[in-house]
MIKEKE-304559 format. One record per atom (N, C-alpha, C, O, CB): residue in one letter; x, y, z. Coordinates in steps of 0.2 Angstrom, whole numbers, plus 2048, in hexadecimal, padded with zeros to 3 digits. Atoms other than C-alpha are relative to their C-alpha. Glycine has a CB too. Example, Ala and Ser with C-alpha at 12.3 -4.5 7.8 and 13.67 -1.06 7.14 Angstrom:
// MIKEKE-304559
a8047FA800 a83E7EA827 a804806800 a809805803 a7FB800806 s7FC7FA7FF s8447FB824 s7FC805803 s7FF80B804 s8028027F9 
***
This chain:
// MIKEKE-304559
m8047FD7FA mC74520D05 m7FB8057FE m7F6806802 m805803804 s8057FB801 sC6A52DCFC s7F97FD800 s7F4801800 s8028037F9 h807803800 hC5B521CFB h7FD800807 h7F7800807 h8017F97FE k8037FF7F9 kC59523D0E k7FE807801 k7F9808805 k8057FD805 i8017F97FF iC59536D0E i7FA8027FD i7F88027F7 i8068047FE q8067FE802 qC4853DD0E q7FE807801 q7FA80A7FE q7FA7FC803 y8017F97FD yC4954ED16 y8068047FF y80C8027FF y7FD800807 l7FB7FB800 lC5355ED15 l7FF804807 l7F9805808 l8018057FA v8007FC7F9 vC57567D26 v805805800 v80A8057FE v8017FB806 s7FC7FA7FF sC5E578D2A s8067FD805 s8057FA80A s7FD806804 a7FA8037FC aC70573D30 a800803807 a8037FF80B a8068037FC c7FF7FE7FA cC6F57ED3F c7FC7FC805 c7FD7FB80B c7FE807801 l8048047FC lC61573D46 l8037F9801 l8017F6806 l7F97FE7FC c7FC8067FF cC6D564D45 c806801804 c80A7FC805 c8027FD7F9 g7FA7FF7FB gC7956CD51 g8068037FD g80B804800 g8027FA803 i7FB7FD803 iC84573D44 i800808801 i7FB80B800 i8007FF7F8 p8007F97FE pC8A585D4A p8018047FA p8068077F8 p806801805 c7FF7FC806 cC8658ED3A c7FB806800 c7FB80A7FB c7FE7FC7FA r8047FA800 rC7A59BD3F r804807800 r80A806800 r7FC801807 f7FD7F9801 fC7E5AED3D f805801806 f80A804805 f7FC8057FF d7FC7FF7FA dC855AED4F d8057FB802 d8087FB807 d7FB801806 g7FC8067FF gC8F59ED4D g7FE7FB805 g8017F6807 g806803803 k8038057FC kC83594D57 k7FC7FB7FC k7FA7FD7F6 k7FC803806 s805804804 sC77586D53 s7F9801804 s7F9805808 s8027F8801 a8068007FD aC65584D57 a7FD7F8801 a7F87F67FE a7FA8047FC k801808800 kC66571D5B k7F97FE802 k7F6800807 k8057FE805 d8078037FF dC56567D5A d8027F9800 d8047F67FB d7FB8027FA r7FE8077FF rC59555D60 r7FC7FC7FA r8007F77F8 r7FE7FD807 r803804805 rC4C54ED54 r8038017F9 r8047FC7F5 r7F88027FF m7FD7FF806 mC54556D45 m8077FD800 m8097FA7FB m8008087FE e7FA8037FF eC65551D4B e8007F97FF e8047F67FB e803802806 k800807801 kC6053FD4C k7FE7FE7F9 k8017F97F7 k7FA7FE805 m802802807 mC5853FD3B m8068007FB m8077FC7F7 m7FB8057FD v7FA800804 vC69544D33 v8047FB802 v8077F77FE v803807802 r7FC8057FE rC72538D3E r7FE7F97FD r8027F57FB r8007FF808 l803806803 lC6652AD37 l8008007F9 l7FE7FC7F6 l7F97FF803 q7FF7FF807 qC6A530D26 q7F98017FC q7F87FE7F7 q8047FB7FC k8077FF803 kC57535D23 k7FF8077FE k7FB8097FA k7FB7FE805 a8007F9802 aC5B547D21 a8078037FE a80C800801 a7FD805805 v7F97FD802 vC69552D19 v7FF807803 v7FB80B801 v8018007F8 p8007F97FD pC6E562D22 p8028057FA p8078037F6 p804801806 t7FE7FB804 tC70572D18 t800807803 t7FB808807 t7FD8007F9 c8007F97FE cC74584D1C c8008057FA c8068057F7 c805802805 p8007FC806 pC6F58FD0D p804806801 p8078087FC p7F98037FF e7FC7FA800 eC7859ED14 e8087FE7FF e80C8027FC e7FF804807 i7F9803801 iC89594D15 i8017FE7F9 i8068007F6 i8017FA805 l800802807 lC8558DD04 l8008067FB l8038057F6 l7FA7FB7FE g8007FA804 gC8359ECFD g806804801 g8078097FE g7FA805802 g7FA7FD7FF gC945A3D03 g801804806 g806808806 g8018047FA l8007FC7FA lC915ABD14 l8047FD805 l8057F6805 l7FA802802 s7FC8037FA sC9D5A8D23 s7FC800806 s7F6802807 s806805801 v8028007F9 vC9A5A4D35 v805802804 v80B800804 v7FE7F8801 p8077FC800 pC975AFD3E p8008057FA p8058067F7 p800803807 r8017FB805 rC905BCD33 r7FB805802 r7F8804808 r7FD7FC7F9 e8057FA7FE eC855CCD34 e7F97FD800 e7F87F87FC e8018067FB r807802800 rC735CAD38 r7FD8037F9 r7FF8087F7 r7FC803806 i8037FE806 iC695CAD28 i7F8800800 i7F57FC804 i8027FB7FA e807800800 eC575CFD24 e7FD8027F9 e8018057F6 e7FD805805 i8047FE806 iC4B5D0D15 i7FC807802 i7F8806807 i7FB7FA7FE l8037FA7FD lC465E2D17 l7F98027FE l7F5805801 l8048067FD q8077FF802 qC365E2D0D q7FE7F97FD q8027F67FA q7FF8067FB g802806803 gC2B5D3D08 g8037FA803 g8057FA809 g8018007F8 d7FD8067FD dC325C2D0A d8047FC7FB d8057FF7F6 d7FA7FB803 g7FC804805 gC3B5B4D01 g7FE8007F9 g8028007F4 g8017F9802 k803800807 kC2F5B3CF2 k8028077FD k8048077F7 k7F8800801 d7FF7F9803 dC325C6CEF d8088007FF d8098037F9 d7FE806805 v7F9800802 vC455C4CF0 v8017FC7FA v8057FE7F5 v8047FD806 l7FF804806 lC445B6CE3 l7FD8037FA l8008027F5 l7FD7F9801 s8037FD806 sC395C0CD8 s8048077FE s80380A7F9 s7F9802801 g7FC7FA802 gC465CFCD9 g7FD806803 g80080B802 g8018007F9 s8037FA7FE sC3A5DBCE2 s802801807 s7FF80680A s7F97FF7FF a7FE7FE7F9 aC425DACF3 a8087FE801 a80A7FA7FD a7FC7FC806 s7F98017FF sC545D9CFA s8017FE807 s7FD7FF80C s8048067FE v7FE8027FA vC5D5D2D09 v806804802 v80B8057FE v8027F9800 f7FA7FC7FE fC695DDD13 f8027FE807 f7FE7FC80B f7FE808800 s7FE8017F9 sC745DBD22 s7FF806805 s7FD80B802 s8087FF800 n8017FA7FB nC735E6D32 n8058057FF n80480B801 n8007FD807 r7FB7FB802 rC825EFD2B r7FE8037F9 r8028077F7 r8077FE801 g8027FD806 gC795F3D1B g8037FD7FA g8028007F4 g802807800 h7FD803806 hC825E7D0F h7FA7FC7FD h7F67F8800 h8057FB803 n805804803 nC775DFD02 n8027F97FF n8077F77FC n7FF8037F8 m7FE8087FF mC775CCD05 m7FC7FC7FB m7FC7F67FB m7FF7FE807 t804803804 tC6A5C8CF8 t8037FA7FC t8017F57FC t7FC8057FB p7FD805804 pC765BFCEC p8027FA804 p8017F4801 p8068037FC f7FE8067FC fC7C5B4CFA f7FB7FB802 f7FB7F5801 f804802806 l8068047FE lC6B5AED00 l7FD7FD7FA l7FA7F77FB l7FB805804 v804803805 vC645ABCEF v8057FA7FD v8027F57FC v8008057FA q7FB805802 qC745A1CEA q7FF7FA805 q7FF7F4803 q807803800 g8018057FB gC72597CFA g7FA7FC800 g7F97F6801 g801803807 a806803801 aC60594CF7 a8007FB7FA a7FD7F57FA a7FA8057FF l7FF804806 lC6458DCE5 l8047FA802 l8037F57FF l8038047FB a7FB8067FF aC72582CEC a7FC7FB805 a7FD7F5804 a806803804 s8048057FB sC6657BCFA s7FB7FC7FB s7F97F77FD s7FC804805 l805804804 lC59577CEC l8037FB7FC l8017F67FB l7FD8067FB r7FD805804 rC6656ECE2 r8017FA804 r8017F4802 r8078037FE i7FF8067FB iC6A563CF2 i7F97FD800 i7F97F6800 i802803806 a8078037FF aC57560CF4 a7FE7FC7FA a7FB7F77FB a7FB806801 k802804806 kC5555BCE2 k8047FA7FF k8027F57FD k8018057FA k7FC805800 kC64550CE3 k7FD7FA804 k7FE7F4802 k807801802 f8038057FC fC5C546CF1 f7F97FF7FF f7F67FB803 f802802807 k808800802 kC4A548CEA k7FC801807 k7F87FD808 k7FF7F97FE i8037FD7FA iC45551CFA i7F98027FF i7F88067FA i804805804 k8077FD801 kC32554CFC k7FE804807 k7F9807806 k7FC7FA800 k8027FC7FA kC3355BD0E k806803803 k80B7FF803 k7FC7FB805 a7FB7FD7FC aC3E567D18 a7FE803806 a7F8805807 a8048057FB w8017FC7F9 wC3F56DD2A w805805800 w80B8047FF w8017FB806 m7FC7FB801 mC4657ED2A m800805807 m7FB80580A m7FF8047FA k7FF7FC7FA kC4C58AD38 k7FB806800 k7FB80A7FB k807803801 k8057FA800 kC3E597D3D k804806800 k809807802 k7FC7FF807 r7FE7F9800 rC405A9D3A r8068027FC r8088087FC r801802807 s7FA7FF804 sC4F5A8D2F s7FF8047F9 s7F98027F6 s8057FA7FF p8017FD807 pC515B3D1F p8017FB7FB p7FE7FC7F5 p8048067FF s7FF805805 sC565A3D16 s7FA7FA802 s7F77F87FD s8077FD800 c8038067FE cC4D595D20 c7F9801803 c7F57FD804 c8047FC804 g8067FF7FC gC3E59ED28 g7FA7FE7FC g7F97FE7F6 g7FF808801 c806802803 cC2D596D25 c7FA803803 c7F9801809 c8007F8800 g8067FD7FD gC1E5A0D28 g801807803 g7FD80B804 g7FD7FC804 q7FE7FA7FC qC275ADD32 q8088027FE q80C7FD7FE q7FF800807 i7F97FE800 iC375B7D2F i801806805 i7FC809807 i8028027F9 k7FF7FA7FC kC3F5C5D39 k8028067FB k8058067F6 k8067FF805 r7FF7FA803 rC3F5D7D33 r801806805 r7FC807809 r7FA8027FB r7FF7FB7FB rC475E5D3D r7FF7FD807 r7FD80180C r7FC8067FF g8008047F9 gC485D8D4C g7F97FE802 g7F87FB807 g802805805 k8078027FF kC355D5D4B k7FE7FA7FB k8007FA7F6 k7FB806800 l802805804 lC2C5C6D45 l7FA8027FB l7F68067FD l7FD7FA804 v8057FF804 vC225C8D35 v7FE7FA7FC v8027F57FB v8028067FB k802806805 kC185BCD29 k8048007FA k8068057F7 k7F98017FF g7FC801806 gC225B5D1B g8057FA800 g8067F7806 g8048067FE d7FB805801 dC2E5A8D15 d8078027FF d8088077FB d7FE7FA7FB g7F97FF802 gC415A8D14 g8017FE7F8 g7FC7FB7F5 g8057FD804 i7FE801808 iC495A7D02 i8007F97FF i7FD7F77FA i8068047FF t800807801 tC4D595D03 t7F97FC801 t7F87F87FC t8057FC805 v8078037FF vC3C590D0A v7FB8027FA v7F87FE7F7 v7FD802807 a8057FE806 aC3359ACFC a8027FC7FA a7FE7FA7F6 a8018087FF l7FD803806 lC3E592CEF l7FD7F8801 l7FB7F57FC l8078007FF f8028077FF fC3A580CF6 f7F98007FF f7F67FB7FC f8027FE808 k808800801 kC27584CF7 k7FF8017F9 k7FA7FD7F6 k7FD805804 r8017FF807 rC2858ACE5 r8017FA7FC r7FE7F87F7 r8048067FD e7FE806804 eC3057ACE0 e7FC7FA803 e7FE7F4801 e8087FF801 g8048067FE gC2356FCE9 g8037FC806 g8007F7808 g7FF7FB7FB i7FE8037FA iC2D56BCF9 i7FD802806 i7FC808807 i808801801 k8047FE7FA kC2356BD09 k805802805 k80A7FF806 k7FC7FA803 v7FB7FE7FB vC2C575D16 v7FC801807 v7F6804807 v8038077FE e8037FF7F9 eC28575D29 e805804804 e80B803804 e7FE7FA803 p7FB7FD7FC pC30581D36 p8027FC806 p7FE7F8808 p7FD807802 r7FE8037F9 rC3A57BD45 r804806804 r806804809 r8057FB7FE 
***
């Protein structure tokens, strides 16, 4: 079946309730692509070992590129350092993408993992990519926000 899969999609977009608040962000187009086995869903935060529900998480300075370079960190709203979990999840997501030879991914907007072009910081939108998106772009995977 892996020969049909062409895309990677944030799992929450496929109706999987894996967001921090235990909900999904269902997108019928993404859900259909997974159902037709054209896309594989993944949640970097779950792959990194976080639970559902979980504390709200933000990159406090910079963006995903900075986290990957070690110059920024990710913290929960309660002050817990979540950096290792999000980096581990990004690496696990990349392994999945490589296994299926993925060249394009659709990722959930504004997430510290999946955000593409915009992430949230202290509840406000700022320019930048989440950790998984930054890693995908670095590895040549085209990423689009949903």
